[in-house]
N, CA, C, O and the ligand as a Tripos MOL2 file, in Angstrom:
@<TRIPOS>MOLECULE
protein
  257   255    65     0     0
PROTEIN
NO_CHARGES

@<TRIPOS>ATOM
      1 N           0.8390   -1.2160    0.0000 N.3       1 MET1
      2 CA          0.0000    0.0000    0.0000 C.3       1 MET1
      3 C           0.8640    1.2520    0.0000 C.2       1 MET1
      4 O           1.8970    1.3170    0.6670 O.2       1 MET1
      5 N           0.4270    2.2240   -0.7480 N.am      2 ALA2
      6 CA          1.1790    3.4680   -0.7840 C.3       2 ALA2
      7 C           0.8820    4.2950    0.4660 C.2       2 ALA2
      8 O          -0.2220    4.2750    1.0100 O.2       2 ALA2
      9 N           1.8850    5.0030    0.8870 N.am      3 VAL3
     10 CA          1.6980    5.8420    2.0670 C.3       3 VAL3
     11 C           1.0010    7.1290    1.6510 C.2       3 VAL3
     12 O           1.5110    7.8760    0.8160 O.2       3 VAL3
     13 N          -0.1470    7.3820    2.2240 N.am      4 SER4
     14 CA         -0.8850    8.5910    1.8850 C.3       4 SER4
     15 C          -1.0580    9.4430    3.1280 C.2       4 SER4
     16 O          -1.0220    8.9490    4.2550 O.2       4 SER4
     17 N          -1.2440   10.7190    2.9000 N.am      5 ALA5
     18 CA         -1.4280   11.6390    4.0170 C.3       5 ALA5
     19 C          -2.8040   12.2740    3.9300 C.2       5 ALA5
     20 O          -3.3770   12.4390    2.8520 O.2       5 ALA5
     21 N          -3.3080   12.6200    5.0900 N.am      6 ILE6
     22 CA         -4.6040   13.2900    5.1450 C.3       6 ILE6
     23 C          -4.3580   14.7270    5.5720 C.2       6 ILE6
     24 O          -3.5700   14.9930    6.4800 O.2       6 ILE6
     25 N          -5.0260   15.6300    4.9210 N.am      7 ARG7
     26 CA         -4.8860   17.0290    5.3180 C.3       7 ARG7
     27 C          -6.1410   17.4580    6.0520 C.2       7 ARG7
     28 O          -7.2490   17.3440    5.5270 O.2       7 ARG7
     29 N          -5.9640   17.9450    7.2490 N.am      8 ILE8
     30 CA         -7.0970   18.4130    8.0360 C.3       8 ILE8
     31 C          -6.8360   19.8420    8.4780 C.2       8 ILE8
     32 O          -5.6920   20.2510    8.6750 O.2       8 ILE8
     33 N          -7.9100   20.5850    8.6280 N.am      9 MET9
     34 CA         -7.7500   21.9630    9.0550 C.3       9 MET9
     35 C          -8.0300   22.0700   10.5450 C.2       9 MET9
     36 O          -8.9680   21.4640   11.0640 O.2       9 MET9
     37 N          -7.2230   22.8280   11.2030 N.am     10 CYS10
     38 CA         -7.4030   23.0400   12.6320 C.3      10 CYS10
     39 C          -8.7430   23.7290   12.8770 C.2      10 CYS10
     40 O          -9.0310   24.7530   12.2580 O.2      10 CYS10
     41 N          -9.5680   23.1760   13.7760 N.am     11 PRO11
     42 CA        -10.8820   23.7520   14.0430 C.3      11 PRO11
     43 C         -10.8140   25.0680   14.8200 C.2      11 PRO11
     44 O         -11.8160   25.7720   14.9470 O.2      11 PRO11
     45 N          -9.6680   25.3830   15.3190 N.am     12 ASN12
     46 CA         -9.4960   26.6320   16.0440 C.3      12 ASN12
     47 C          -9.5560   27.7970   15.0550 C.2      12 ASN12
     48 O          -8.6770   27.9470   14.2070 O.2      12 ASN12
     49 N         -10.5990   28.6180   15.1730 N.am     13 LEU13
     50 CA        -10.8210   29.6950   14.2130 C.3      13 LEU13
     51 C          -9.6910   30.7220   14.2140 C.2      13 LEU13
     52 O          -9.5120   31.4540   13.2410 O.2      13 LEU13
     53 N          -8.9380   30.7720   15.2950 N.am     14 ARG14
     54 CA         -7.8260   31.7240   15.3490 C.3      14 ARG14
     55 C          -6.5430   31.1160   14.8170 C.2      14 ARG14
     56 O          -5.5070   31.7800   14.7650 O.2      14 ARG14
     57 N          -6.6110   29.8620   14.4250 N.am     15 CYS15
     58 CA         -5.4180   29.1710   13.9630 C.3      15 CYS15
     59 C          -5.5930   28.7210   12.5160 C.2      15 CYS15
     60 O          -4.9070   29.1890   11.6080 O.2      15 CYS15
     61 N          -6.5340   27.7980   12.3340 N.am     16 ARG16
     62 CA         -6.8620   27.2760   11.0010 C.3      16 ARG16
     63 C          -5.6570   26.7500   10.2440 C.2      16 ARG16
     64 O          -5.5990   26.8490    9.0180 O.2      16 ARG16
     65 N          -4.7240   26.2090   10.9430 N.am     17 ALA17
     66 CA         -3.5580   25.6340   10.2780 C.3      17 ALA17
     67 C          -3.9500   24.3260    9.6050 C.2      17 ALA17
     68 O          -4.7580   23.5620   10.1320 O.2      17 ALA17
     69 N          -3.3760   24.0790    8.4480 N.am     18 VAL18
     70 CA         -3.6300   22.8230    7.7560 C.3      18 VAL18
     71 C          -2.5460   21.8300    8.1540 C.2      18 VAL18
     72 O          -1.3540   22.0650    7.9520 O.2      18 VAL18
     73 N          -2.9860   20.7290    8.7190 N.am     19 LEU19
     74 CA         -2.0400   19.7290    9.1840 C.3      19 LEU19
     75 C          -2.0750   18.5230    8.2630 C.2      19 LEU19
     76 O          -3.1460   18.0700    7.8600 O.2      19 LEU19
     77 N          -0.9260   18.0170    7.9390 N.am     20 ALA20
     78 CA         -0.8480   16.7910    7.1570 C.3      20 ALA20
     79 C          -0.4990   15.6560    8.1120 C.2      20 ALA20
     80 O           0.5560   15.6600    8.7460 O.2      20 ALA20
     81 N          -1.3970   14.6920    8.2010 N.am     21 VAL21
     82 CA         -1.1760   13.5670    9.0940 C.3      21 VAL21
     83 C          -1.1770   12.2810    8.2710 C.2      21 VAL21
     84 O          -1.8470   12.2070    7.2410 O.2      21 VAL21
     85 N          -0.4390   11.2770    8.7130 N.am     22 PRO22
     86 CA         -0.4240   10.0200    7.9710 C.3      22 PRO22
     87 C          -1.7830    9.3440    8.0090 C.2      22 PRO22
     88 O          -2.5400    9.5080    8.9660 O.2      22 PRO22
     89 N          -2.0900    8.5870    6.9680 N.am     23 ALA23
     90 CA         -3.3940    7.9330    6.8660 C.3      23 ALA23
     91 C          -3.6360    6.9920    8.0410 C.2      23 ALA23
     92 O          -4.7790    6.7390    8.4200 O.2      23 ALA23
     93 N          -2.5570    6.4820    8.6070 N.am     24 GLU24
     94 CA         -2.7030    5.5510    9.7250 C.3      24 GLU24
     95 C          -3.2040    6.2500   10.9830 C.2      24 GLU24
     96 O          -3.5410    5.5950   11.9690 O.2      24 GLU24
     97 N          -3.2520    7.5690   10.9480 N.am     25 ALA25
     98 CA         -3.7240    8.3310   12.1080 C.3      25 ALA25
     99 C          -5.2380    8.5070   12.0910 C.2      25 ALA25
    100 O          -5.8030    9.1670   12.9630 O.2      25 ALA25
    101 N          -5.8890    7.9140   11.0980 N.am     26 ARG26
    102 CA         -7.3450    8.0660   11.0090 C.3      26 ARG26
    103 C          -8.0310    7.5360   12.2640 C.2      26 ARG26
    104 O          -7.7120    6.4630   12.7770 O.2      26 ARG26
    105 N          -8.9810    8.3320   12.7330 N.am     27 GLY27
    106 CA         -9.7290    7.9310   13.9160 C.3      27 GLY27
    107 C          -8.9990    8.2410   15.2100 C.2      27 GLY27
    108 O          -9.5110    7.9700   16.2960 O.2      27 GLY27
    109 N          -7.7980    8.8110   15.0970 N.am     28 ARG28
    110 CA         -7.0380    9.1360   16.3070 C.3      28 ARG28
    111 C          -7.0320   10.6430   16.5280 C.2      28 ARG28
    112 O          -7.5150   11.4230   15.7080 O.2      28 ARG28
    113 N          -6.4720   11.0140   17.6560 N.am     29 MET29
    114 CA         -6.3570   12.4240   17.9680 C.3      29 MET29
    115 C          -4.9480   12.9000   17.6500 C.2      29 MET29
    116 O          -3.9620   12.2360   17.9710 O.2      29 MET29
    117 N          -4.8750   14.0630   17.0130 N.am     30 VAL30
    118 CA         -3.5680   14.6660   16.7820 C.3      30 VAL30
    119 C          -3.5850   16.0580   17.4040 C.2      30 VAL30
    120 O          -4.6460   16.6250   17.6670 O.2      30 VAL30
    121 N          -2.4220   16.5820   17.6270 N.am     31 ARG31
    122 CA         -2.3550   17.9150   18.2290 C.3      31 ARG31
    123 C          -1.8190   18.9070   17.2140 C.2      31 ARG31
    124 O          -0.8080   18.6710   16.5520 O.2      31 ARG31
    125 N          -2.5270   20.0260   17.1120 N.am     32 CYS32
    126 CA         -2.0900   21.0620   16.1880 C.3      32 CYS32
    127 C          -0.7380   21.6010   16.6400 C.2      32 CYS32
    128 O          -0.5310   21.9130   17.8130 O.2      32 CYS32
    129 N           0.1640   21.6990   15.6880 N.am     33 ARG33
    130 CA          1.5100   22.1670   16.0360 C.3      33 ARG33
    131 C           1.5420   23.6660   16.2730 C.2      33 ARG33
    132 O           2.4600   24.1820   16.9110 O.2      33 ARG33
    133 N           0.5250   24.3720   15.7510 N.am     34 SER34
    134 CA          0.5080   25.8280   15.8890 C.3      34 SER34
    135 C          -0.1090   26.2780   17.2050 C.2      34 SER34
    136 O           0.4240   27.1560   17.8830 O.2      34 SER34
    137 N          -1.2560   25.6580   17.5670 N.am     35 CYS35
    138 CA         -1.9760   26.1490   18.7390 C.3      35 CYS35
    139 C          -2.1510   25.0830   19.8080 C.2      35 CYS35
    140 O          -2.5570   25.3990   20.9270 O.2      35 CYS35
    141 N          -1.8570   23.8410   19.4960 N.am     36 GLY36
    142 CA         -1.9360   22.7990   20.5060 C.3      36 GLY36
    143 C          -3.3160   22.2030   20.6790 C.2      36 GLY36
    144 O          -3.5270   21.3920   21.5800 O.2      36 GLY36
    145 N          -4.2690   22.5910   19.8290 N.am     37 THR37
    146 CA         -5.6100   22.0420   19.9200 C.3      37 THR37
    147 C          -5.6120   20.5780   19.5080 C.2      37 THR37
    148 O          -4.9600   20.1970   18.5360 O.2      37 THR37
    149 N          -6.3450   19.7620   20.2500 N.am     38 SER38
    150 CA         -6.4660   18.3590   19.8880 C.3      38 SER38
    151 C          -7.5220   18.2120   18.8080 C.2      38 SER38
    152 O          -8.6470   18.6870   18.9650 O.2      38 SER38
    153 N          -7.1700   17.5650   17.7290 N.am     39 ILE39
    154 CA         -8.0690   17.3980   16.5960 C.3      39 ILE39
    155 C          -8.2460   15.9120   16.3310 C.2      39 ILE39
    156 O          -7.2740   15.1560   16.3250 O.2      39 ILE39
    157 N          -9.4760   15.4960   16.1150 N.am     40 LYS40
    158 CA         -9.7060   14.1070   15.7660 C.3      40 LYS40
    159 C          -9.5900   13.9530   14.2530 C.2      40 LYS40
    160 O         -10.2360   14.6680   13.4860 O.2      40 LYS40
    161 N          -8.7640   13.0150   13.8470 N.am     41 VAL41
    162 CA         -8.6000   12.7660   12.4130 C.3      41 VAL41
    163 C          -9.7600   11.8990   11.9460 C.2      41 VAL41
    164 O          -9.9160   10.7680   12.4090 O.2      41 VAL41
    165 N         -10.5810   12.4240   11.0270 N.am     42 PRO42
    166 CA        -11.7400   11.6670   10.5700 C.3      42 PRO42
    167 C         -11.3220   10.5090    9.6880 C.2      42 PRO42
    168 O         -10.3040   10.5760    8.9990 O.2      42 PRO42
    169 N         -12.1040    9.4560    9.7090 N.am     43 ALA43
    170 CA        -11.8510    8.3380    8.8180 C.3      43 ALA43
    171 C         -12.1760    8.7540    7.3890 C.2      43 ALA43
    172 O         -12.8990    9.7250    7.1680 O.2      43 ALA43
    173 N         -11.6420    8.0190    6.4230 N.am     44 LYS44
    174 CA        -11.8210    8.3850    5.0260 C.3      44 LYS44
    175 C         -13.3040    8.4350    4.6560 C.2      44 LYS44
    176 O         -13.7510    9.3270    3.9360 O.2      44 LYS44
    177 N         -14.0410    7.4730    5.1580 N.am     45 GLN45
    178 CA        -15.4710    7.4120    4.8460 C.3      45 GLN45
    179 C         -16.1870    8.6400    5.3960 C.2      45 GLN45
    180 O         -17.1140    9.1620    4.7770 O.2      45 GLN45
    181 N         -15.7530    9.0880    6.5510 N.am     46 GLU46
    182 CA        -16.4040   10.2420    7.1680 C.3      46 GLU46
    183 C         -16.1500   11.5080    6.3510 C.2      46 GLU46
    184 O         -17.0210   12.3720    6.2510 O.2      46 GLU46
    185 N         -14.9550   11.6140    5.7670 N.am     47 ILE47
    186 CA        -14.6360   12.7790    4.9510 C.3      47 ILE47
    187 C         -15.5540   12.8230    3.7340 C.2      47 ILE47
    188 O         -16.0870   13.8760    3.3820 O.2      47 ILE47
    189 N         -15.7330   11.6620    3.0950 N.am     48 LYS48
    190 CA        -16.5730   11.5980    1.9140 C.3      48 LYS48
    191 C         -18.0130   11.9670    2.2630 C.2      48 LYS48
    192 O         -18.6840   12.6870    1.5230 O.2      48 LYS48
    193 N         -18.4680   11.4610    3.4020 N.am     49 ALA49
    194 CA        -19.8400   11.7270    3.8220 C.3      49 ALA49
    195 C         -20.0380   13.2080    4.1190 C.2      49 ALA49
    196 O         -21.1110   13.7620    3.8800 O.2      49 ALA49
    197 N         -19.0050   13.8340    4.6380 N.am     50 ALA50
    198 CA        -19.1230   15.2400    5.0020 C.3      50 ALA50
    199 C         -19.2010   16.1220    3.7610 C.2      50 ALA50
    200 O         -19.8160   17.1880    3.7820 O.2      50 ALA50
    201 N         -18.5700   15.6650    2.6790 N.am     51 VAL51
    202 CA        -18.5690   16.4530    1.4510 C.3      51 VAL51
    203 C         -19.8970   16.3090    0.7180 C.2      51 VAL51
    204 O         -20.3380   17.2280    0.0280 O.2      51 VAL51
    205 N         -20.5340   15.1440    0.8730 N.am     52 GLU52
    206 CA        -21.8140   14.9070    0.2030 C.3      52 GLU52
    207 C         -22.8580   15.9060    0.6770 C.2      52 GLU52
    208 O         -23.0160   16.1160    1.8790 O.2      52 GLU52
    209 N         -23.5700   16.5210   -0.2570 N.am     53 PRO53
    210 CA        -24.6350   17.4530    0.1400 C.3      53 PRO53
    211 C         -25.8040   16.7100    0.7570 C.2      53 PRO53
    212 O         -26.1180   15.5810    0.3790 O.2      53 PRO53
    213 N         -26.4240   17.3490    1.6900 N.am     54 ASP54
    214 CA        -27.5730   16.7350    2.3540 C.3      54 ASP54
    215 C         -28.8090   16.9100    1.4780 C.2      54 ASP54
    216 O         -29.2590   18.0380    1.2770 O.2      54 ASP54
    217 N         -29.3670   15.8230    0.9560 N.am     55 PRO55
    218 CA        -30.5330   15.9350    0.0600 C.3      55 PRO55
    219 C         -31.7360   16.5670    0.7630 C.2      55 PRO55
    220 O         -32.5570   17.2300    0.1290 O.2      55 PRO55
    221 N         -31.8290   16.3610    2.0520 N.am     56 ALA56
    222 CA        -32.9580   16.9260    2.7940 C.3      56 ALA56
    223 C         -32.8550   18.4480    2.8640 C.2      56 ALA56
    224 O         -33.8680   19.1470    2.8520 O.2      56 ALA56
    225 N         -31.6220   18.9550    2.9350 N.am     57 ALA57
    226 CA        -31.4200   20.3930    3.0360 C.3      57 ALA57
    227 C         -31.6680   21.0760    1.6920 C.2      57 ALA57
    228 O         -32.0660   22.2400    1.6390 O.2      57 ALA57
    229 N         -31.4230   20.3210    0.5850 N.am     58 ALA58
    230 CA        -31.5980   20.8940   -0.7380 C.3      58 ALA58
    231 C         -33.0810   20.9780   -1.1110 C.2      58 ALA58
    232 O         -33.4840   21.8020   -1.9330 O.2      58 ALA58
    233 N         -33.8590   20.1310   -0.5060 N.am     59 ASP59
    234 CA        -35.2950   20.1160   -0.8000 C.3      59 ASP59
    235 C         -35.9920   21.3110   -0.1450 C.2      59 ASP59
    236 O         -35.8740   21.5050    1.0650 O.2      59 ASP59
    237 N         -36.7040   22.1010   -0.9180 N.am     60 PRO60
    238 CA        -37.4640   23.2120   -0.3120 C.3      60 PRO60
    239 C         -38.6640   22.6440    0.4630 C.2      60 PRO60
    240 O         -39.2480   21.6280    0.0870 O.2      60 PRO60
    241 N         -38.9920   23.3090    1.5150 N.am     61 PRO61
    242 CA        -40.1340   22.8390    2.3070 C.3      61 PRO61
    243 C         -41.4310   22.8990    1.5090 C.2      61 PRO61
    244 O         -41.7560   23.9220    0.9050 O.2      61 PRO61
    245 N         -42.1650   21.7930    1.5160 N.am     62 THR62
    246 CA        -43.4100   21.7260    0.7360 C.3      62 THR62
    247 C         -44.6170   21.8870    1.6480 C.2      62 THR62
    248 O         -45.7230   21.4330    1.3540 O.2      62 THR62
    249 N         -44.3590   22.5380    2.7420 N.am     63 ASP63
    250 CA        -45.4390   22.7210    3.7090 C.3      63 ASP63
    251 C         -46.2360   23.9650    3.3360 C.2      63 ASP63
    252 O         -45.8580   25.0780    3.7010 O.2      63 ASP63
    253 N         -47.3240   23.7820    2.6180 N.am     64 ALA64
    254 CA        -48.1010   24.9340    2.1390 C.3      64 ALA64
    255 C         -49.3710   25.1140    2.9310 C.2      64 ALA64
    256 O         -50.1420   26.0350    2.6610 O.2      64 ALA64
    257 ZN         -4.3000   25.0510   15.4980 Zn       65 ZN65
@<TRIPOS>BOND
     1     1     2 1
     2     2     3 1
     3     3     4 2
     4     3     5 am
     5     5     6 1
     6     6     7 1
     7     7     8 2
     8     7     9 am
     9     9    10 1
    10    10    11 1
    11    11    12 2
    12    11    13 am
    13    13    14 1
    14    14    15 1
    15    15    16 2
    16    15    17 am
    17    17    18 1
    18    18    19 1
    19    19    20 2
    20    19    21 am
    21    21    22 1
    22    22    23 1
    23    23    24 2
    24    23    25 am
    25    25    26 1
    26    26    27 1
    27    27    28 2
    28    27    29 am
    29    29    30 1
    30    30    31 1
    31    31    32 2
    32    31    33 am
    33    33    34 1
    34    34    35 1
    35    35    36 2
    36    35    37 am
    37    37    38 1
    38    38    39 1
    39    39    40 2
    40    39    41 am
    41    41    42 1
    42    42    43 1
    43    43    44 2
    44    43    45 am
    45    45    46 1
    46    46    47 1
    47    47    48 2
    48    47    49 am
    49    49    50 1
    50    50    51 1
    51    51    52 2
    52    51    53 am
    53    53    54 1
    54    54    55 1
    55    55    56 2
    56    55    57 am
    57    57    58 1
    58    58    59 1
    59    59    60 2
    60    59    61 am
    61    61    62 1
    62    62    63 1
    63    63    64 2
    64    63    65 am
    65    65    66 1
    66    66    67 1
    67    67    68 2
    68    67    69 am
    69    69    70 1
    70    70    71 1
    71    71    72 2
    72    71    73 am
    73    73    74 1
    74    74    75 1
    75    75    76 2
    76    75    77 am
    77    77    78 1
    78    78    79 1
    79    79    80 2
    80    79    81 am
    81    81    82 1
    82    82    83 1
    83    83    84 2
    84    83    85 am
    85    85    86 1
    86    86    87 1
    87    87    88 2
    88    87    89 am
    89    89    90 1
    90    90    91 1
    91    91    92 2
    92    91    93 am
    93    93    94 1
    94    94    95 1
    95    95    96 2
    96    95    97 am
    97    97    98 1
    98    98    99 1
    99    99   100 2
   100    99   101 am
   101   101   102 1
   102   102   103 1
   103   103   104 2
   104   103   105 am
   105   105   106 1
   106   106   107 1
   107   107   108 2
   108   107   109 am
   109   109   110 1
   110   110   111 1
   111   111   112 2
   112   111   113 am
   113   113   114 1
   114   114   115 1
   115   115   116 2
   116   115   117 am
   117   117   118 1
   118   118   119 1
   119   119   120 2
   120   119   121 am
   121   121   122 1
   122   122   123 1
   123   123   124 2
   124   123   125 am
   125   125   126 1
   126   126   127 1
   127   127   128 2
   128   127   129 am
   129   129   130 1
   130   130   131 1
   131   131   132 2
   132   131   133 am
   133   133   134 1
   134   134   135 1
   135   135   136 2
   136   135   137 am
   137   137   138 1
   138   138   139 1
   139   139   140 2
   140   139   141 am
   141   141   142 1
   142   142   143 1
   143   143   144 2
   144   143   145 am
   145   145   146 1
   146   146   147 1
   147   147   148 2
   148   147   149 am
   149   149   150 1
   150   150   151 1
   151   151   152 2
   152   151   153 am
   153   153   154 1
   154   154   155 1
   155   155   156 2
   156   155   157 am
   157   157   158 1
   158   158   159 1
   159   159   160 2
   160   159   161 am
   161   161   162 1
   162   162   163 1
   163   163   164 2
   164   163   165 am
   165   165   166 1
   166   166   167 1
   167   167   168 2
   168   167   169 am
   169   169   170 1
   170   170   171 1
   171   171   172 2
   172   171   173 am
   173   173   174 1
   174   174   175 1
   175   175   176 2
   176   175   177 am
   177   177   178 1
   178   178   179 1
   179   179   180 2
   180   179   181 am
   181   181   182 1
   182   182   183 1
   183   183   184 2
   184   183   185 am
   185   185   186 1
   186   186   187 1
   187   187   188 2
   188   187   189 am
   189   189   190 1
   190   190   191 1
   191   191   192 2
   192   191   193 am
   193   193   194 1
   194   194   195 1
   195   195   196 2
   196   195   197 am
   197   197   198 1
   198   198   199 1
   199   199   200 2
   200   199   201 am
   201   201   202 1
   202   202   203 1
   203   203   204 2
   204   203   205 am
   205   205   206 1
   206   206   207 1
   207   207   208 2
   208   207   209 am
   209   209   210 1
   210   210   211 1
   211   211   212 2
   212   211   213 am
   213   213   214 1
   214   214   215 1
   215   215   216 2
   216   215   217 am
   217   217   218 1
   218   218   219 1
   219   219   220 2
   220   219   221 am
   221   221   222 1
   222   222   223 1
   223   223   224 2
   224   223   225 am
   225   225   226 1
   226   226   227 1
   227   227   228 2
   228   227   229 am
   229   229   230 1
   230   230   231 1
   231   231   232 2
   232   231   233 am
   233   233   234 1
   234   234   235 1
   235   235   236 2
   236   235   237 am
   237   237   238 1
   238   238   239 1
   239   239   240 2
   240   239   241 am
   241   241   242 1
   242   242   243 1
   243   243   244 2
   244   243   245 am
   245   245   246 1
   246   246   247 1
   247   247   248 2
   248   247   249 am
   249   249   250 1
   250   250   251 1
   251   251   252 2
   252   251   253 am
   253   253   254 1
   254   254   255 1
   255   255   256 2
@<TRIPOS>SUBSTRUCTURE
     1 MET1         2 RESIDUE 1 A MET
     2 ALA2         6 RESIDUE 1 A ALA
     3 VAL3        10 RESIDUE 1 A VAL
     4 SER4        14 RESIDUE 1 A SER
     5 ALA5        18 RESIDUE 1 A ALA
     6 ILE6        22 RESIDUE 1 A ILE
     7 ARG7        26 RESIDUE 1 A ARG
     8 ILE8        30 RESIDUE 1 A ILE
     9 MET9        34 RESIDUE 1 A MET
    10 CYS10       38 RESIDUE 1 A CYS
    11 PRO11       42 RESIDUE 1 A PRO
    12 ASN12       46 RESIDUE 1 A ASN
    13 LEU13       50 RESIDUE 1 A LEU
    14 ARG14       54 RESIDUE 1 A ARG
    15 CYS15       58 RESIDUE 1 A CYS
    16 ARG16       62 RESIDUE 1 A ARG
    17 ALA17       66 RESIDUE 1 A ALA
    18 VAL18       70 RESIDUE 1 A VAL
    19 LEU19       74 RESIDUE 1 A LEU
    20 ALA20       78 RESIDUE 1 A ALA
    21 VAL21       82 RESIDUE 1 A VAL
    22 PRO22       86 RESIDUE 1 A PRO
    23 ALA23       90 RESIDUE 1 A ALA
    24 GLU24       94 RESIDUE 1 A GLU
    25 ALA25       98 RESIDUE 1 A ALA
    26 ARG26      102 RESIDUE 1 A ARG
    27 GLY27      106 RESIDUE 1 A GLY
    28 ARG28      110 RESIDUE 1 A ARG
    29 MET29      114 RESIDUE 1 A MET
    30 VAL30      118 RESIDUE 1 A VAL
    31 ARG31      122 RESIDUE 1 A ARG
    32 CYS32      126 RESIDUE 1 A CYS
    33 ARG33      130 RESIDUE 1 A ARG
    34 SER34      134 RESIDUE 1 A SER
    35 CYS35      138 RESIDUE 1 A CYS
    36 GLY36      142 RESIDUE 1 A GLY
    37 THR37      146 RESIDUE 1 A THR
    38 SER38      150 RESIDUE 1 A SER
    39 ILE39      154 RESIDUE 1 A ILE
    40 LYS40      158 RESIDUE 1 A LYS
    41 VAL41      162 RESIDUE 1 A VAL
    42 PRO42      166 RESIDUE 1 A PRO
    43 ALA43      170 RESIDUE 1 A ALA
    44 LYS44      174 RESIDUE 1 A LYS
    45 GLN45      178 RESIDUE 1 A GLN
    46 GLU46      182 RESIDUE 1 A GLU
    47 ILE47      186 RESIDUE 1 A ILE
    48 LYS48      190 RESIDUE 1 A LYS
    49 ALA49      194 RESIDUE 1 A ALA
    50 ALA50      198 RESIDUE 1 A ALA
    51 VAL51      202 RESIDUE 1 A VAL
    52 GLU52      206 RESIDUE 1 A GLU
    53 PRO53      210 RESIDUE 1 A PRO
    54 ASP54      214 RESIDUE 1 A ASP
    55 PRO55      218 RESIDUE 1 A PRO
    56 ALA56      222 RESIDUE 1 A ALA
    57 ALA57      226 RESIDUE 1 A ALA
    58 ALA58      230 RESIDUE 1 A ALA
    59 ASP59      234 RESIDUE 1 A ASP
    60 PRO60      238 RESIDUE 1 A PRO
    61 PRO61      242 RESIDUE 1 A PRO
    62 THR62      246 RESIDUE 1 A THR
    63 ASP63      250 RESIDUE 1 A ASP
    64 ALA64      254 RESIDUE 1 A ALA
    65 ZN65       257 GROUP 0 **** ****
């Protein structure tokens, strides 16, 4: 298997540093090198799900 890295953005709004973590860190906690915030590395499936638009949100309310 090729070694791949995951890029995650620090959730700290005052930091927002982009961290590159190894794929093996998925599901674990990493610490931001800039601000020290603990960030959970999402699994690959979770990233894909997060990018998918919510069909329920796209549907206009039909409550007339
Ligand atoms: Zn940070």
